[in-house]
N, CA, C and O atoms as a GROMACS GRO file, in nm:
protein
  436
    1UNK      N    1 -18.869  20.736  24.008
    1UNK     CA    2 -18.945  20.639  23.935
    1UNK      C    3 -19.077  20.695  23.889
    1UNK      O    4 -19.124  20.661  23.780
    2UNK      N    5 -19.139  20.780  23.970
    2UNK     CA    6 -19.272  20.830  23.937
    2UNK      C    7 -19.275  20.980  23.950
    2UNK      O    8 -19.210  21.038  24.037
    3UNK      N    9 -19.351  21.045  23.860
    3UNK     CA   10 -19.367  21.188  23.870
    3UNK      C   11 -19.488  21.223  23.954
    3UNK      O   12 -19.510  21.341  23.982
    4UNK      N   13 -19.567  21.125  23.996
    4UNK     CA   14 -19.682  21.149  24.080
    4UNK      C   15 -19.634  21.155  24.224
    4UNK      O   16 -19.572  21.060  24.272
    5UNK      N   17 -19.664  21.267  24.295
    5UNK     CA   18 -19.610  21.285  24.430
    5UNK      C   19 -19.649  21.175  24.528
    5UNK      O   20 -19.566  21.136  24.610
    6UNK      N   21 -19.770  21.122  24.522
    6UNK     CA   22 -19.815  21.024  24.619
    6UNK      C   23 -19.798  20.880  24.572
    6UNK      O   24 -19.836  20.787  24.643
    7UNK      N   25 -19.742  20.860  24.454
    7UNK     CA   26 -19.728  20.724  24.401
    7UNK      C   27 -19.619  20.648  24.475
    7UNK      O   28 -19.515  20.705  24.510
    8UNK      N   29 -19.643  20.523  24.498
    8UNK     CA   30 -19.547  20.437  24.566
    8UNK      C   31 -19.542  20.305  24.490
    8UNK      O   32 -19.644  20.258  24.441
    9UNK      N   33 -19.423  20.244  24.479
    9UNK     CA   34 -19.416  20.115  24.410
    9UNK      C   35 -19.508  20.011  24.474
    9UNK      O   36 -19.548  19.915  24.408
   10UNK      N   37 -19.541  20.029  24.603
   10UNK     CA   38 -19.628  19.935  24.671
   10UNK      C   39 -19.774  19.951  24.627
   10UNK      O   40 -19.854  19.859  24.644
   11UNK      N   41 -19.808  20.068  24.571
   11UNK     CA   42 -19.943  20.093  24.523
   11UNK      C   43 -19.959  20.055  24.377
   11UNK      O   44 -20.070  20.054  24.325
   12UNK      N   45 -19.848  20.023  24.310
   12UNK     CA   46 -19.854  19.990  24.168
   12UNK      C   47 -19.937  19.865  24.143
   12UNK      O   48 -19.944  19.775  24.227
   13UNK      N   49 -19.998  19.862  24.026
   13UNK     CA   50 -20.074  19.745  23.982
   13UNK      C   51 -19.981  19.659  23.898
   13UNK      O   52 -19.921  19.706  23.801
   14UNK      N   53 -19.970  19.532  23.934
   14UNK     CA   54 -19.883  19.438  23.864
   14UNK      C   55 -19.965  19.355  23.765
   14UNK      O   56 -20.082  19.325  23.789
   15UNK      N   57 -19.902  19.320  23.653
   15UNK     CA   58 -19.963  19.226  23.560
   15UNK      C   59 -19.906  19.089  23.593
   15UNK      O   60 -19.785  19.068  23.590
   16UNK      N   61 -19.995  18.996  23.624
   16UNK     CA   62 -19.956  18.862  23.668
   16UNK      C   63 -20.019  18.758  23.577
   16UNK      O   64 -20.129  18.777  23.527
   17UNK      N   65 -19.949  18.648  23.557
   17UNK     CA   66 -20.006  18.532  23.488
   17UNK      C   67 -20.037  18.429  23.595
   17UNK      O   68 -19.947  18.380  23.662
   18UNK      N   69 -20.164  18.396  23.610
   18UNK     CA   70 -20.209  18.296  23.707
   18UNK      C   71 -20.241  18.169  23.630
   18UNK      O   72 -20.325  18.170  23.541
   19UNK      N   73 -20.174  18.061  23.664
   19UNK     CA   74 -20.192  17.934  23.596
   19UNK      C   75 -20.237  17.829  23.697
   19UNK      O   76 -20.176  17.812  23.803
   20UNK      N   77 -20.345  17.760  23.663
   20UNK     CA   78 -20.402  17.659  23.753
   20UNK      C   79 -20.389  17.520  23.691
   20UNK      O   80 -20.376  17.505  23.570
   21UNK      N   81 -20.392  17.419  23.778
   21UNK     CA   82 -20.379  17.281  23.729
   21UNK      C   83 -20.502  17.236  23.652
   21UNK      O   84 -20.493  17.146  23.568
   22UNK      N   85 -20.618  17.298  23.680
   22UNK     CA   86 -20.741  17.262  23.609
   22UNK      C   87 -20.841  17.378  23.618
   22UNK      O   88 -20.824  17.468  23.700
   23UNK      N   89 -20.944  17.375  23.533
   23UNK     CA   90 -21.042  17.485  23.533
   23UNK      C   91 -21.113  17.505  23.667
   23UNK      O   92 -21.142  17.619  23.704
   24UNK      N   93 -21.141  17.398  23.739
   24UNK     CA   94 -21.211  17.411  23.867
   24UNK      C   95 -21.128  17.489  23.968
   24UNK      O   96 -21.181  17.571  24.042
   25UNK      N   97 -20.998  17.463  23.970
   25UNK     CA   98 -20.908  17.534  24.062
   25UNK      C   99 -20.903  17.682  24.027
   25UNK      O  100 -20.904  17.767  24.116
   26UNK      N  101 -20.897  17.713  23.898
   26UNK     CA  102 -20.895  17.853  23.855
   26UNK      C  103 -21.027  17.921  23.890
   26UNK      O  104 -21.027  18.034  23.939
   27UNK      N  105 -21.138  17.855  23.864
   27UNK     CA  106 -21.270  17.913  23.897
   27UNK      C  107 -21.280  17.943  24.046
   27UNK      O  108 -21.330  18.049  24.084
   28UNK      N  109 -21.233  17.851  24.130
   28UNK     CA  110 -21.238  17.872  24.275
   28UNK      C  111 -21.154  17.992  24.315
   28UNK      O  112 -21.196  18.072  24.399
   29UNK      N  113 -21.036  18.004  24.257
   29UNK     CA  114 -20.949  18.118  24.288
   29UNK      C  115 -21.016  18.249  24.248
   29UNK      O  116 -21.020  18.344  24.326
   30UNK      N  117 -21.068  18.255  24.126
   30UNK     CA  118 -21.132  18.378  24.079
   30UNK      C  119 -21.256  18.411  24.161
   30UNK      O  120 -21.283  18.529  24.187
   31UNK      N  121 -21.331  18.312  24.200
   31UNK     CA  122 -21.451  18.333  24.281
   31UNK      C  123 -21.413  18.385  24.420
   31UNK      O  124 -21.479  18.475  24.473
   32UNK      N  125 -21.307  18.330  24.479
   32UNK     CA  126 -21.267  18.368  24.615
   32UNK      C  127 -21.198  18.503  24.621
   32UNK      O  128 -21.223  18.581  24.714
   33UNK      N  129 -21.112  18.533  24.525
   33UNK     CA  130 -21.029  18.654  24.534
   33UNK      C  131 -21.083  18.771  24.451
   33UNK      O  132 -21.050  18.886  24.480
   34UNK      N  133 -21.164  18.744  24.349
   34UNK     CA  134 -21.225  18.847  24.264
   34UNK      C  135 -21.123  18.948  24.209
   34UNK      O  136 -21.144  19.068  24.223
   35UNK      N  137 -21.014  18.902  24.146
   35UNK     CA  138 -20.915  18.996  24.092
   35UNK      C  139 -20.964  19.056  23.960
   35UNK      O  140 -21.057  19.006  23.899
   36UNK      N  141 -20.899  19.165  23.918
   36UNK     CA  142 -20.923  19.220  23.784
   36UNK      C  143 -20.851  19.131  23.685
   36UNK      O  144 -20.731  19.107  23.699
   37UNK      N  145 -20.923  19.082  23.587
   37UNK     CA  146 -20.862  18.992  23.488
   37UNK      C  147 -20.850  19.064  23.354
   37UNK      O  148 -20.926  19.155  23.323
   38UNK      N  149 -20.752  19.021  23.277
   38UNK     CA  150 -20.730  19.076  23.144
   38UNK      C  151 -20.748  18.968  23.040
   38UNK      O  152 -20.660  18.883  23.022
   39UNK      N  153 -20.860  18.970  22.972
   39UNK     CA  154 -20.882  18.870  22.868
   39UNK      C  155 -20.949  18.745  22.921
   39UNK      O  156 -21.004  18.742  23.030
   40UNK      N  157 -20.941  18.642  22.838
   40UNK     CA  158 -21.005  18.514  22.869
   40UNK      C  159 -20.901  18.411  22.911
   40UNK      O  160 -20.783  18.424  22.879
   41UNK      N  161 -20.946  18.309  22.982
   41UNK     CA  162 -20.853  18.201  23.016
   41UNK      C  163 -20.803  18.131  22.890
   41UNK      O  164 -20.874  18.125  22.789
   42UNK      N  165 -20.683  18.078  22.896
   42UNK     CA  166 -20.626  18.005  22.784
   42UNK      C  167 -20.561  17.877  22.836
   42UNK      O  168 -20.510  17.872  22.948
   43UNK      N  169 -20.564  17.775  22.753
   43UNK     CA  170 -20.506  17.646  22.790
   43UNK      C  171 -20.360  17.644  22.748
   43UNK      O  172 -20.326  17.673  22.634
   44UNK      N  173 -20.273  17.610  22.843
   44UNK     CA  174 -20.130  17.600  22.818
   44UNK      C  175 -20.100  17.469  22.746
   44UNK      O  176 -20.185  17.380  22.739
   45UNK      N  177 -19.979  17.456  22.693
   45UNK     CA  178 -19.940  17.334  22.621
   45UNK      C  179 -19.943  17.210  22.711
   45UNK      O  180 -19.970  17.099  22.664
   46UNK      N  181 -19.917  17.230  22.840
   46UNK     CA  182 -19.916  17.115  22.932
   46UNK      C  183 -20.053  17.083  22.989
   46UNK      O  184 -20.065  16.997  23.077
   47UNK      N  185 -20.158  17.151  22.940
   47UNK     CA  186 -20.294  17.124  22.986
   47UNK      C  187 -20.343  17.212  23.099
   47UNK      O  188 -20.462  17.213  23.130
   48UNK      N  189 -20.250  17.286  23.162
   48UNK     CA  190 -20.294  17.378  23.267
   48UNK      C  191 -20.368  17.494  23.203
   48UNK      O  192 -20.357  17.517  23.082
   49UNK      N  193 -20.444  17.569  23.284
   49UNK     CA  194 -20.522  17.681  23.233
   49UNK      C  195 -20.476  17.809  23.301
   49UNK      O  196 -20.456  17.812  23.423
   50UNK      N  197 -20.458  17.915  23.221
   50UNK     CA  198 -20.406  18.039  23.276
   50UNK      C  199 -20.486  18.160  23.234
   50UNK      O  200 -20.564  18.156  23.139
   51UNK      N  201 -20.467  18.268  23.308
   51UNK     CA  202 -20.532  18.395  23.278
   51UNK      C  203 -20.443  18.507  23.332
   51UNK      O  204 -20.372  18.489  23.431
   52UNK      N  205 -20.447  18.623  23.266
   52UNK     CA  206 -20.374  18.739  23.316
   52UNK      C  207 -20.460  18.810  23.419
   52UNK      O  208 -20.580  18.826  23.402
   53UNK      N  209 -20.394  18.853  23.527
   53UNK     CA  210 -20.460  18.919  23.639
   53UNK      C  211 -20.384  19.047  23.670
   53UNK      O  212 -20.262  19.052  23.658
   54UNK      N  213 -20.458  19.151  23.708
   54UNK     CA  214 -20.398  19.278  23.748
   54UNK      C  215 -20.430  19.300  23.895
   54UNK      O  216 -20.546  19.304  23.934
   55UNK      N  217 -20.325  19.315  23.978
   55UNK     CA  218 -20.343  19.329  24.122
   55UNK      C  219 -20.224  19.400  24.183
   55UNK      O  220 -20.113  19.392  24.130
   56UNK      N  221 -20.245  19.470  24.296
   56UNK     CA  222 -20.131  19.527  24.368
   56UNK      C  223 -20.050  19.417  24.434
   56UNK      O  224 -20.099  19.306  24.455
   57UNK      N  225 -19.926  19.447  24.467
   57UNK     CA  226 -19.834  19.348  24.524
   57UNK      C  227 -19.887  19.286  24.653
   57UNK      O  228 -19.862  19.168  24.679
   58UNK      N  229 -19.959  19.363  24.734
   58UNK     CA  230 -20.007  19.308  24.861
   58UNK      C  231 -20.119  19.204  24.842
   58UNK      O  232 -20.154  19.135  24.938
   59UNK      N  233 -20.176  19.193  24.721
   59UNK     CA  234 -20.278  19.091  24.696
   59UNK      C  235 -20.221  18.962  24.636
   59UNK      O  236 -20.293  18.864  24.622
   60UNK      N  237 -20.093  18.963  24.601
   60UNK     CA  238 -20.032  18.845  24.541
   60UNK      C  239 -20.038  18.724  24.634
   60UNK      O  240 -20.069  18.614  24.586
   61UNK      N  241 -20.011  18.737  24.765
   61UNK     CA  242 -20.020  18.620  24.852
   61UNK      C  243 -20.158  18.554  24.852
   61UNK      O  244 -20.168  18.433  24.869
   62UNK      N  245 -20.264  18.632  24.834
   62UNK     CA  246 -20.399  18.575  24.831
   62UNK      C  247 -20.421  18.491  24.706
   62UNK      O  248 -20.506  18.402  24.705
   63UNK      N  249 -20.345  18.519  24.600
   63UNK     CA  250 -20.358  18.443  24.475
   63UNK      C  251 -20.279  18.312  24.478
   63UNK      O  252 -20.310  18.219  24.404
   64UNK      N  253 -20.178  18.306  24.564
   64UNK     CA  254 -20.092  18.188  24.570
   64UNK      C  255 -20.155  18.083  24.661
   64UNK      O  256 -20.180  18.108  24.779
   65UNK      N  257 -20.180  17.967  24.604
   65UNK     CA  258 -20.235  17.854  24.680
   65UNK      C  259 -20.200  17.725  24.608
   65UNK      O  260 -20.141  17.728  24.500
   66UNK      N  261 -20.235  17.614  24.667
   66UNK     CA  262 -20.203  17.484  24.607
   66UNK      C  263 -20.271  17.470  24.471
   66UNK      O  264 -20.390  17.498  24.456
   67UNK      N  265 -20.193  17.427  24.373
   67UNK     CA  266 -20.245  17.407  24.238
   67UNK      C  267 -20.241  17.532  24.151
   67UNK      O  268 -20.284  17.528  24.036
   68UNK      N  269 -20.190  17.643  24.206
   68UNK     CA  270 -20.184  17.771  24.135
   68UNK      C  271 -20.040  17.817  24.126
   68UNK      O  272 -19.966  17.810  24.224
   69UNK      N  273 -19.999  17.865  24.008
   69UNK     CA  274 -19.869  17.928  23.989
   69UNK      C  275 -19.893  18.073  23.951
   69UNK      O  276 -19.970  18.101  23.859
   70UNK      N  277 -19.828  18.166  24.021
   70UNK     CA  278 -19.840  18.309  23.992
   70UNK      C  279 -19.705  18.358  23.940
   70UNK      O  280 -19.603  18.344  24.008
   71UNK      N  281 -19.705  18.415  23.819
   71UNK     CA  282 -19.583  18.466  23.757
   71UNK      C  283 -19.601  18.614  23.729
   71UNK      O  284 -19.700  18.655  23.668
   72UNK      N  285 -19.505  18.693  23.774
   72UNK     CA  286 -19.511  18.837  23.747
   72UNK      C  287 -19.467  18.864  23.604
   72UNK      O  288 -19.356  18.829  23.565
   73UNK      N  289 -19.555  18.926  23.526
   73UNK     CA  290 -19.526  18.959  23.387
   73UNK      C  291 -19.467  19.100  23.377
   73UNK      O  292 -19.375  19.124  23.298
   74UNK      N  293 -19.519  19.191  23.456
   74UNK     CA  294 -19.469  19.328  23.452
   74UNK      C  295 -19.544  19.417  23.548
   74UNK      O  296 -19.633  19.372  23.621
   75UNK      N  297 -19.508  19.545  23.546
   75UNK     CA  298 -19.571  19.645  23.630
   75UNK      C  299 -19.659  19.731  23.540
   75UNK      O  300 -19.608  19.814  23.464
   76UNK      N  301 -19.791  19.712  23.546
   76UNK     CA  302 -19.884  19.784  23.459
   76UNK      C  303 -19.884  19.934  23.489
   76UNK      O  304 -19.899  20.015  23.398
   77UNK      N  305 -19.868  19.971  23.614
   77UNK     CA  306 -19.865  20.114  23.650
   77UNK      C  307 -19.742  20.182  23.591
   77UNK      O  308 -19.751  20.293  23.539
   78UNK      N  309 -19.628  20.115  23.598
   78UNK     CA  310 -19.505  20.170  23.543
   78UNK      C  311 -19.517  20.184  23.391
   78UNK      O  312 -19.474  20.284  23.334
   79UNK      N  313 -19.576  20.085  23.325
   79UNK     CA  314 -19.597  20.091  23.180
   79UNK      C  315 -19.690  20.207  23.144
   79UNK      O  316 -19.669  20.275  23.044
   80UNK      N  317 -19.791  20.229  23.227
   80UNK     CA  318 -19.882  20.341  23.204
   80UNK      C  319 -19.814  20.475  23.218
   80UNK      O  320 -19.837  20.566  23.139
   81UNK      N  321 -19.729  20.488  23.320
   81UNK     CA  322 -19.655  20.614  23.338
   81UNK      C  323 -19.561  20.638  23.220
   81UNK      O  324 -19.546  20.752  23.176
   82UNK      N  325 -19.498  20.532  23.170
   82UNK     CA  326 -19.408  20.547  23.055
   82UNK      C  327 -19.486  20.590  22.932
   82UNK      O  328 -19.437  20.672  22.854
   83UNK      N  329 -19.605  20.537  22.913
   83UNK     CA  330 -19.688  20.576  22.798
   83UNK      C  331 -19.734  20.720  22.810
   83UNK      O  332 -19.746  20.789  22.709
   84UNK      N  333 -19.760  20.766  22.930
   84UNK     CA  334 -19.803  20.904  22.950
   84UNK      C  335 -19.694  21.002  22.911
   84UNK      O  336 -19.723  21.116  22.874
   85UNK      N  337 -19.569  20.960  22.920
   85UNK     CA  338 -19.458  21.047  22.882
   85UNK      C  339 -19.460  21.078  22.732
   85UNK      O  340 -19.403  21.178  22.689
   86UNK      N  341 -19.526  20.994  22.654
   86UNK     CA  342 -19.536  21.016  22.509
   86UNK      C  343 -19.645  21.115  22.471
   86UNK      O  344 -19.651  21.158  22.356
   87UNK      N  345 -19.729  21.152  22.566
   87UNK     CA  346 -19.840  21.242  22.537
   87UNK      C  347 -19.788  21.385  22.538
   87UNK      O  348 -19.713  21.425  22.628
   88UNK      N  349 -19.827  21.463  22.438
   88UNK     CA  350 -19.783  21.602  22.427
   88UNK      C  351 -19.841  21.691  22.535
   88UNK      O  352 -19.934  21.652  22.606
   89UNK      N  353 -19.786  21.810  22.546
   89UNK     CA  354 -19.835  21.907  22.643
   89UNK      C  355 -19.901  22.022  22.568
   89UNK      O  356 -19.879  22.040  22.449
   90UNK      N  357 -19.980  22.098  22.638
   90UNK     CA  358 -20.049  22.210  22.577
   90UNK      C  359 -20.190  22.173  22.537
   90UNK      O  360 -20.231  22.057  22.546
   91UNK      N  361 -20.263  22.273  22.491
   91UNK     CA  362 -20.402  22.255  22.451
   91UNK      C  363 -20.411  22.266  22.301
   91UNK      O  364 -20.404  22.377  22.246
   92UNK      N  365 -20.426  22.156  22.234
   92UNK     CA  366 -20.432  22.162  22.088
   92UNK      C  367 -20.564  22.218  22.040
   92UNK      O  368 -20.579  22.245  21.920
   93UNK      N  369 -20.660  22.237  22.129
   93UNK     CA  370 -20.787  22.300  22.094
   93UNK      C  371 -20.795  22.439  22.158
   93UNK      O  372 -20.900  22.481  22.206
   94UNK      N  373 -20.683  22.508  22.159
   94UNK     CA  374 -20.676  22.641  22.219
   94UNK      C  375 -20.778  22.735  22.154
   94UNK      O  376 -20.825  22.708  22.044
   95UNK      N  377 -20.812  22.846  22.221
   95UNK     CA  378 -20.910  22.939  22.167
   95UNK      C  379 -20.871  22.998  22.031
   95UNK      O  380 -20.775  22.952  21.969
   96UNK      N  381 -20.941  23.096  21.988
   96UNK     CA  382 -20.942  23.155  21.854
   96UNK      C  383 -20.816  23.143  21.770
   96UNK      O  384 -20.827  23.122  21.650
   97UNK      N  385 -20.699  23.155  21.827
   97UNK     CA  386 -20.578  23.153  21.744
   97UNK      C  387 -20.554  23.016  21.678
   97UNK      O  388 -20.473  23.007  21.586
   98UNK      N  389 -20.623  22.910  21.723
   98UNK     CA  390 -20.605  22.779  21.663
   98UNK      C  391 -20.710  22.749  21.556
   98UNK      O  392 -20.704  22.645  21.490
   99UNK      N  393 -20.807  22.841  21.538
   99UNK     CA  394 -20.910  22.818  21.438
   99UNK      C  395 -20.850  22.839  21.300
   99UNK      O  396 -20.782  22.939  21.277
  100UNK      N  397 -20.872  22.748  21.206
  100UNK     CA  398 -20.816  22.764  21.072
  100UNK      C  399 -20.874  22.889  21.002
  100UNK      O  400 -20.992  22.920  21.017
  101UNK      N  401 -20.789  22.958  20.928
  101UNK     CA  402 -20.830  23.077  20.853
  101UNK      C  403 -20.787  23.059  20.708
  101UNK      O  404 -20.697  22.981  20.678
  102UNK      N  405 -20.851  23.132  20.619
  102UNK     CA  406 -20.811  23.126  20.480
  102UNK      C  407 -20.927  23.097  20.388
  102UNK      O  408 -21.041  23.085  20.433
  103UNK      N  409 -20.898  23.088  20.262
  103UNK     CA  410 -21.000  23.062  20.162
  103UNK      C  411 -21.023  22.912  20.150
  103UNK      O  412 -20.929  22.832  20.153
  104UNK      N  413 -21.149  22.878  20.136
  104UNK     CA  414 -21.183  22.738  20.121
  104UNK      C  415 -21.322  22.728  20.056
  104UNK      O  416 -21.397  22.825  20.053
  105UNK      N  417 -21.352  22.613  20.008
  105UNK     CA  418 -21.484  22.589  19.952
  105UNK      C  419 -21.562  22.503  20.049
  105UNK      O  420 -21.514  22.398  20.093
  106UNK      N  421 -21.684  22.550  20.084
  106UNK     CA  422 -21.766  22.472  20.176
  106UNK      C  423 -21.832  22.359  20.097
  106UNK      O  424 -21.899  22.382  19.997
  107UNK      N  425 -21.811  22.239  20.144
  107UNK     CA  426 -21.869  22.123  20.077
  107UNK      C  427 -22.005  22.095  20.138
  107UNK      O  428 -22.020  22.100  20.261
  108UNK      N  429 -22.102  22.066  20.056
  108UNK     CA  430 -22.234  22.033  20.109
  108UNK      C  431 -22.239  21.884  20.141
  108UNK      O  432 -22.168  21.804  20.081
  109UNK      N  433 -22.321  21.851  20.236
  109UNK     CA  434 -22.334  21.709  20.266
  109UNK      C  435 -22.329  21.679  20.404
  109UNK      O  436 -22.340  21.562  20.442
   0.00000   0.00000   0.00000
């Protein structure tokens, strides 16, 4: 699953949607648990208020309480590792052999 030798699925950061019955309940949760949040709170169609939170799996129980719904959206660490696979290898700023050569006109400015 991971190319990082010490990485463990238990250390992964999860993307969670935390939805509260009202703004006061959400404020209390955020004040008590201090999770990393992504973006601003938004009001759901049913009037509840939600926000995206990033936390390891072992912190999920601390987010679950009366009036709060926690939904797992995805694994942010896994998504990050997948994106890293798209990054090229090598040094594109390698020494002298990468310096452009040839005739050109120097533009002033």
